[in-house]
MARKE-920986 format. One record per residue (C-alpha): x, y, z; residue in one letter. Coordinates in steps of 0.1 Angstrom, whole numbers, always signed. Layout:
N
[rec [X Y Z] a]
...
REM end
This chain:
117
[rec [-702 +148 +488] m]
[rec [-686 +115 +497] l]
[rec [-694 +97 +529] k]
[rec [-664 +86 +550] n]
[rec [-666 +50 +538] d]
[rec [-670 +58 +501] e]
[rec [-641 +57 +478] i]
[rec [-636 +83 +450] n]
[rec [-629 +57 +423] h]
[rec [-623 +83 +395] e]
[rec [-595 +99 +415] a]
[rec [-581 +65 +425] l]
[rec [-580 +54 +388] i]
[rec [-564 +87 +377] a]
[rec [-537 +84 +404] n]
[rec [-529 +48 +394] v]
[rec [-529 +56 +357] q]
[rec [-504 +85 +364] q]
[rec [-481 +63 +384] s]
[rec [-479 +35 +358] l]
[rec [-443 +30 +345] p]
[rec [-436 +36 +309] s]
[rec [-440 +9 +283] e]
[rec [-402 +6 +280] k]
[rec [-399 +1 +318] t]
[rec [-427 -25 +317] i]
[rec [-410 -43 +288] d]
[rec [-377 -44 +308] s]
[rec [-395 -57 +339] m]
[rec [-413 -85 +320] t]
[rec [-381 -95 +302] q]
[rec [-363 -97 +336] m]
[rec [-391 -118 +350] l]
[rec [-390 -141 +319] k]
[rec [-353 -146 +325] t]
[rec [-360 -155 +362] f]
[rec [-387 -179 +350] g]
[rec [-364 -205 +334] d]
[rec [-357 -235 +357] k]
[rec [-321 -238 +347] t]
[rec [-314 -201 +351] r]
[rec [-332 -202 +385] a]
[rec [-309 -230 +396] k]
[rec [-278 -210 +385] i]
[rec [-291 -179 +402] l]
[rec [-296 -199 +434] y]
[rec [-261 -213 +432] a]
[rec [-248 -178 +428] l]
[rec [-270 -166 +456] f]
[rec [-250 -190 +478] e]
[rec [-216 -182 +465] s]
[rec [-195 -167 +437] e]
[rec [-186 -196 +413] l]
[rec [-168 -205 +382] r]
[rec [-186 -220 +352] v]
[rec [-169 -254 +360] l]
[rec [-183 -251 +396] d]
[rec [-218 -244 +384] i]
[rec [-216 -272 +358] a]
[rec [-205 -296 +385] s]
[rec [-232 -285 +410] i]
[rec [-260 -287 +385] l]
[rec [-247 -317 +366] n]
[rec [-246 -298 +333] m]
[rec [-221 -292 +305] s]
[rec [-199 -262 +308] q]
[rec [-212 -250 +274] s]
[rec [-248 -252 +286] s]
[rec [-239 -232 +317] v]
[rec [-220 -206 +297] s]
[rec [-250 -202 +274] h]
[rec [-273 -196 +304] q]
[rec [-248 -173 +321] l]
[rec [-247 -152 +289] r]
[rec [-285 -147 +290] a]
[rec [-283 -139 +327] l]
[rec [-255 -114 +321] k]
[rec [-275 -98 +292] e]
[rec [-304 -94 +316] a]
[rec [-280 -77 +341] k]
[rec [-287 -104 +367] l]
[rec [-252 -117 +370] v]
[rec [-217 -102 +366] k]
[rec [-183 -117 +362] n]
[rec [-147 -108 +370] r]
[rec [-114 -124 +361] k]
[rec [-90 -138 +386] v]
[rec [-60 -149 +367] g]
[rec [-73 -172 +340] k]
[rec [-105 -179 +359] e]
[rec [-138 -161 +354] v]
[rec [-158 -159 +385] i]
[rec [-196 -152 +384] y]
[rec [-218 -136 +410] a]
[rec [-252 -120 +413] l]
[rec [-251 -86 +397] a]
[rec [-260 -65 +427] d]
[rec [-280 -62 +459] d]
[rec [-312 -57 +440] h]
[rec [-309 -91 +424] v]
[rec [-299 -106 +457] i]
[rec [-329 -90 +474] n]
[rec [-353 -101 +446] i]
[rec [-340 -136 +448] f]
[rec [-342 -137 +486] r]
[rec [-378 -123 +486] l]
[rec [-389 -149 +460] v]
[rec [-373 -177 +479] l]
[rec [-389 -166 +512] e]
[rec [-423 -162 +496] h]
[rec [-421 -197 +480] v]
[rec [-409 -213 +512] n]
[rec [-437 -195 +532] e]
[rec [-464 -207 +507] k]
[rec [-450 -243 +506] n]
[rec [-451 -246 +544] s]
[rec [-488 -237 +546] n]
REM end
């Protein structure tokens, strides 16, 4: 019989093992985090966190070429982190959804909290 302060490690291990996501889900998670992990993409995501923008706007903000920004946006779109819509001849980019906004907000808060200590 277990004492009140003892932990049943075997049951704990079994519960955690059962709750682990599938390999496919883990692969998707790590790929998304790799995409977030690029400095240029992080800057683009931050710009889009602030506002919906055109490629030209992002290029101007980050002092990059339009082709470089387009290349990075393509990778972000493939990772389902950004979306775009057409307004006339213009293509406007934004963060894909509230999940991406919340992830970005949490990472930013965490980093700012750690940097202020």
